[in-house]
Structure formats: C-alpha cells, structure tokens
BALOBA-1460 file (C-alpha; in Angstrom, 3 decimals):
// residues 163
<rec num="1" residu="x" x="-3.234" y="-4.561" z="-6.022"/>
<rec num="2" residu="x" x="-0.500" y="-2.408" z="-4.865"/>
<rec num="3" residu="x" x="2.166" y="-5.292" z="-4.680"/>
<rec num="4" residu="x" x="5.183" y="-5.667" z="-6.802"/>
<rec num="5" residu="x" x="5.069" y="-9.556" z="-6.838"/>
<rec num="6" residu="x" x="4.292" y="-10.924" z="-10.179"/>
<rec num="7" residu="x" x="3.076" y="-14.450" z="-10.154"/>
<rec num="8" residu="x" x="1.671" y="-14.550" z="-13.707"/>
<rec num="9" residu="x" x="4.465" y="-16.807" z="-14.923"/>
<rec num="10" residu="x" x="4.297" y="-19.268" z="-12.352"/>
<rec num="11" residu="x" x="2.545" y="-22.493" z="-12.722"/>
<rec num="12" residu="x" x="1.230" y="-22.783" z="-9.010"/>
<rec num="13" residu="x" x="-2.255" y="-22.744" z="-7.486"/>
<rec num="14" residu="x" x="-0.984" y="-21.154" z="-4.401"/>
<rec num="15" residu="x" x="0.570" y="-18.243" z="-6.254"/>
<rec num="16" residu="x" x="-2.798" y="-17.992" z="-8.235"/>
<rec num="17" residu="x" x="-4.527" y="-17.966" z="-4.875"/>
<rec num="18" residu="x" x="-2.185" y="-15.114" z="-3.731"/>
<rec num="19" residu="x" x="-3.360" y="-13.198" z="-6.753"/>
<rec num="20" residu="x" x="-6.753" y="-13.107" z="-5.599"/>
<rec num="21" residu="x" x="-6.619" y="-13.001" z="-1.869"/>
<rec num="22" residu="x" x="-2.974" y="-12.517" z="-0.726"/>
<rec num="23" residu="x" x="-3.406" y="-8.957" z="0.142"/>
<rec num="24" residu="x" x="-4.017" y="-8.373" z="4.059"/>
<rec num="25" residu="x" x="-6.923" y="-6.059" z="3.496"/>
<rec num="26" residu="x" x="-8.627" y="-8.565" z="1.126"/>
<rec num="27" residu="x" x="-8.526" y="-11.258" z="3.613"/>
<rec num="28" residu="x" x="-9.890" y="-8.905" z="6.460"/>
<rec num="29" residu="x" x="-12.628" y="-8.079" z="3.927"/>
<rec num="30" residu="x" x="-13.556" y="-11.736" z="3.516"/>
<rec num="31" residu="x" x="-13.126" y="-12.461" z="7.260"/>
<rec num="32" residu="x" x="-15.881" y="-9.699" z="7.865"/>
<rec num="33" residu="x" x="-18.053" y="-10.987" z="5.111"/>
<rec num="34" residu="x" x="-18.301" y="-14.052" z="7.015"/>
<rec num="35" residu="x" x="-19.248" y="-12.018" z="10.047"/>
<rec num="36" residu="x" x="-22.156" y="-10.606" z="8.286"/>
<rec num="37" residu="x" x="-20.803" y="-7.327" z="6.822"/>
<rec num="38" residu="x" x="-22.028" y="-6.570" z="3.320"/>
<rec num="39" residu="x" x="-21.865" y="-2.780" z="2.915"/>
<rec num="40" residu="x" x="-18.932" y="-0.536" z="1.961"/>
<rec num="41" residu="x" x="-19.562" y="1.791" z="4.877"/>
<rec num="42" residu="x" x="-19.456" y="-1.024" z="7.411"/>
<rec num="43" residu="x" x="-16.063" y="-2.378" z="6.120"/>
<rec num="44" residu="x" x="-14.657" y="1.056" z="6.065"/>
<rec num="45" residu="x" x="-15.719" y="1.746" z="9.568"/>
<rec num="46" residu="x" x="-14.549" y="-1.674" z="10.991"/>
<rec num="47" residu="x" x="-11.141" y="-1.761" z="9.190"/>
<rec num="48" residu="x" x="-10.198" y="1.931" z="8.971"/>
<rec num="49" residu="x" x="-8.994" y="1.134" z="5.410"/>
<rec num="50" residu="x" x="-8.654" y="3.755" z="2.959"/>
<rec num="51" residu="x" x="-11.928" y="4.246" z="0.788"/>
<rec num="52" residu="x" x="-9.830" y="3.842" z="-2.506"/>
<rec num="53" residu="x" x="-8.173" y="0.765" z="-1.275"/>
<rec num="54" residu="x" x="-11.339" y="-0.710" z="0.007"/>
<rec num="55" residu="x" x="-13.051" y="0.020" z="-3.337"/>
<rec num="56" residu="x" x="-10.154" y="-1.593" z="-5.213"/>
<rec num="57" residu="x" x="-10.319" y="-4.788" z="-3.090"/>
<rec num="58" residu="x" x="-13.994" y="-4.972" z="-3.520"/>
<rec num="59" residu="x" x="-13.778" y="-4.727" z="-7.274"/>
<rec num="60" residu="x" x="-11.117" y="-7.362" z="-7.491"/>
<rec num="61" residu="x" x="-13.177" y="-9.728" z="-5.317"/>
<rec num="62" residu="x" x="-16.155" y="-9.066" z="-7.596"/>
<rec num="63" residu="x" x="-14.216" y="-9.721" z="-10.732"/>
<rec num="64" residu="x" x="-12.633" y="-12.910" z="-9.176"/>
<rec num="65" residu="x" x="-16.111" y="-14.171" z="-8.237"/>
<rec num="66" residu="x" x="-15.563" y="-14.111" z="-4.611"/>
<rec num="67" residu="x" x="-18.235" y="-11.604" z="-3.810"/>
<rec num="68" residu="x" x="-21.345" y="-10.627" z="-5.749"/>
<rec num="69" residu="x" x="-22.791" y="-7.139" z="-5.684"/>
<rec num="70" residu="x" x="-26.254" y="-6.745" z="-5.168"/>
<rec num="71" residu="x" x="-28.213" y="-3.437" z="-5.445"/>
<rec num="72" residu="x" x="-29.913" y="-2.303" z="-2.105"/>
<rec num="73" residu="x" x="-30.575" y="1.196" z="-3.035"/>
<rec num="74" residu="x" x="-31.649" y="2.781" z="-6.424"/>
<rec num="75" residu="x" x="-31.357" y="6.437" z="-5.322"/>
<rec num="76" residu="x" x="-28.618" y="6.760" z="-4.862"/>
<rec num="77" residu="x" x="-27.376" y="3.622" z="-6.426"/>
<rec num="78" residu="x" x="-25.740" y="1.489" z="-3.691"/>
<rec num="79" residu="x" x="-24.592" y="-2.139" z="-3.824"/>
<rec num="80" residu="x" x="-23.967" y="-4.618" z="-0.907"/>
<rec num="81" residu="x" x="-21.482" y="-7.438" z="-1.291"/>
<rec num="82" residu="x" x="-22.293" y="-11.295" z="-0.424"/>
<rec num="83" residu="x" x="-20.183" y="-14.165" z="-0.585"/>
<rec num="84" residu="x" x="-20.482" y="-16.423" z="-3.679"/>
<rec num="85" residu="x" x="-20.061" y="-20.210" z="-3.322"/>
<rec num="86" residu="x" x="-16.440" y="-19.519" z="-4.491"/>
<rec num="87" residu="x" x="-16.075" y="-17.032" z="-1.674"/>
<rec num="88" residu="x" x="-17.734" y="-19.385" z="1.017"/>
<rec num="89" residu="x" x="-14.925" y="-22.042" z="0.104"/>
<rec num="90" residu="x" x="-12.373" y="-19.773" z="1.730"/>
<rec num="91" residu="x" x="-13.933" y="-20.382" z="5.203"/>
<rec num="92" residu="x" x="-11.711" y="-23.292" z="5.764"/>
<rec num="93" residu="x" x="-8.719" y="-20.994" z="4.837"/>
<rec num="94" residu="x" x="-9.631" y="-18.436" z="7.340"/>
<rec num="95" residu="x" x="-10.256" y="-21.119" z="10.123"/>
<rec num="96" residu="x" x="-6.753" y="-22.526" z="9.435"/>
<rec num="97" residu="x" x="-5.294" y="-19.082" z="9.254"/>
<rec num="98" residu="x" x="-6.858" y="-18.190" z="12.698"/>
<rec num="99" residu="x" x="-5.666" y="-21.345" z="14.347"/>
<rec num="100" residu="x" x="-2.054" y="-20.873" z="13.066"/>
<rec num="101" residu="x" x="-2.258" y="-17.197" z="14.347"/>
<rec num="102" residu="x" x="-3.646" y="-18.230" z="17.641"/>
<rec num="103" residu="x" x="-1.015" y="-21.029" z="18.167"/>
<rec num="104" residu="x" x="2.127" y="-19.762" z="16.753"/>
<rec num="105" residu="x" x="1.633" y="-15.748" z="17.432"/>
<rec num="106" residu="x" x="-0.522" y="-15.543" z="20.483"/>
<rec num="107" residu="x" x="0.635" y="-18.823" z="22.017"/>
<rec num="108" residu="x" x="-0.157" y="-19.379" z="25.636"/>
<rec num="109" residu="x" x="-1.701" y="-15.874" z="26.100"/>
<rec num="110" residu="x" x="-4.458" y="-16.874" z="23.599"/>
<rec num="111" residu="x" x="-5.960" y="-14.806" z="20.801"/>
<rec num="112" residu="x" x="-9.124" y="-14.061" z="22.809"/>
<rec num="113" residu="x" x="-11.267" y="-15.726" z="20.139"/>
<rec num="114" residu="x" x="-11.976" y="-19.549" z="19.644"/>
<rec num="115" residu="x" x="-14.439" y="-21.267" z="17.691"/>
<rec num="116" residu="x" x="-16.655" y="-23.938" z="19.237"/>
<rec num="117" residu="x" x="-17.952" y="-26.961" z="17.147"/>
<rec num="118" residu="x" x="-21.499" y="-26.738" z="18.357"/>
<rec num="119" residu="x" x="-22.418" y="-30.677" z="17.699"/>
<rec num="120" residu="x" x="-19.582" y="-31.610" z="20.123"/>
<rec num="121" residu="x" x="-19.068" y="-28.582" z="22.151"/>
<rec num="122" residu="x" x="-15.442" y="-28.511" z="22.020"/>
<rec num="123" residu="x" x="-13.037" y="-25.833" z="20.669"/>
<rec num="124" residu="x" x="-12.354" y="-26.458" z="17.151"/>
<rec num="125" residu="x" x="-8.876" y="-27.542" z="16.086"/>
<rec num="126" residu="x" x="-8.940" y="-27.592" z="12.278"/>
<rec num="127" residu="x" x="-7.384" y="-30.640" z="10.652"/>
<rec num="128" residu="x" x="-6.926" y="-31.727" z="7.054"/>
<rec num="129" residu="x" x="-8.548" y="-34.969" z="6.139"/>
<rec num="130" residu="x" x="-8.816" y="-36.966" z="3.020"/>
<rec num="131" residu="x" x="-12.358" y="-36.715" z="1.569"/>
<rec num="132" residu="x" x="-12.278" y="-40.287" z="0.248"/>
<rec num="133" residu="x" x="-11.095" y="-42.234" z="3.268"/>
<rec num="134" residu="x" x="-11.428" y="-39.635" z="6.090"/>
<rec num="135" residu="x" x="-7.960" y="-40.030" z="7.296"/>
<rec num="136" residu="x" x="-5.792" y="-37.188" z="8.620"/>
<rec num="137" residu="x" x="-3.462" y="-36.074" z="6.040"/>
<rec num="138" residu="x" x="0.066" y="-35.411" z="7.234"/>
<rec num="139" residu="x" x="3.009" y="-34.166" z="4.855"/>
<rec num="140" residu="x" x="4.418" y="-37.509" z="4.680"/>
<rec num="141" residu="x" x="1.321" y="-38.979" z="3.389"/>
<rec num="142" residu="x" x="1.441" y="-36.729" z="0.249"/>
<rec num="143" residu="x" x="3.113" y="-37.258" z="-3.223"/>
<rec num="144" residu="x" x="2.917" y="-34.360" z="-5.482"/>
<rec num="145" residu="x" x="2.289" y="-35.172" z="-9.100"/>
<rec num="146" residu="x" x="3.347" y="-32.364" z="-11.609"/>
<rec num="147" residu="x" x="1.599" y="-32.257" z="-14.965"/>
<rec num="148" residu="x" x="3.756" y="-31.168" z="-17.871"/>
<rec num="149" residu="x" x="2.656" y="-28.143" z="-19.664"/>
<rec num="150" residu="x" x="0.565" y="-26.976" z="-16.994"/>
<rec num="151" residu="x" x="-1.051" y="-23.464" z="-17.317"/>
<rec num="152" residu="x" x="0.529" y="-20.390" z="-15.627"/>
<rec num="153" residu="x" x="-1.199" y="-18.134" z="-13.112"/>
<rec num="154" residu="x" x="-1.603" y="-15.478" z="-15.797"/>
<rec num="155" residu="x" x="-3.308" y="-18.040" z="-18.049"/>
<rec num="156" residu="x" x="-5.772" y="-19.073" z="-15.247"/>
<rec num="157" residu="x" x="-6.477" y="-15.505" z="-14.216"/>
<rec num="158" residu="x" x="-6.739" y="-14.183" z="-17.824"/>
<rec num="159" residu="x" x="-9.142" y="-16.976" z="-18.723"/>
<rec num="160" residu="x" x="-11.404" y="-15.939" z="-15.856"/>
<rec num="161" residu="x" x="-11.426" y="-12.362" z="-17.204"/>
<rec num="162" residu="x" x="-12.329" y="-13.523" z="-20.589"/>
<rec num="163" residu="x" x="-15.339" y="-15.447" z="-19.393"/>
C-alpha cells in the first residue's frame, strides 16, 4: 500500500489491523462509506486522491472483506462499494478517532463536527465498556494474556487470501 512498514512477522492484532486500514486514504474512504459514498467517482471528487491510489485502496478493502462491490451498470461495467458487516464494525474505531482528534488536536477551538446521541440528545463522548458487566474499562482494569505460539500478521492475512 505504498508503505515501507512490514508487520508480517509480528504477532499483534493492532499491527494486523494497520495492514488493512492503516493508510490515511483508506480510513477516509471508510469514513465516507459511512456517509453514504459508494462510487469511485464520488470518492475521487470528495477526497481529491489520485485515481490509481483510490483504486488500490478499494481493491484492498474488497480483498480484506471490508467493502463489497456491487454492479450498478452493465454497460459500461461499473461497481459501487458497500460496507460489509466487517466494515461496519469499524464505526466504533472511527468515532473514537474523531473524538481523540477533536479533543487533542482541535482542543478548545472545536472540530466543527460533533455527534449527538439521539436517544438522550447529548453530544457523544465514546467510552469503552465491558460487554459482560457494562463497567467502563480503564487501562488499570486490564490484564493482557499472551498465548504461546500465536499466529503472525502474515499468517492471519495470508489465511484470509487463501479462503
């Protein structure tokens, strides 16, 4: 993807995730997919990204099961791209990235974009909570368990390509 980083020998789900969505253009493509963008020309116009770069990012997102192509024109053959369930699971990541950027980069000036939680009417402040007990999770509440002989990023990504 134009990067020189090689995470393939690491055993880390964060590194594996970076292999799929770690490119800035890729995250912006996904962001816009959540905003309803589905067609190549729409992304190209909105992002101003080079066509070859956009084509490469879309191809990678399809290969990794984040986007699914659907034919919308037979002549000429044209596809639109929709988020899969795997892609939709990235929404929490994007909300958290937005919150971090708004807080730590824009600060008091504000990012000019906020998300309102419709059921309660308040601005969303994402938190991480345990799915079992509902408690908010803080770093001190976690213990990392590392399995011996865990698969590398290369193993995980190559397995997906073989399927």
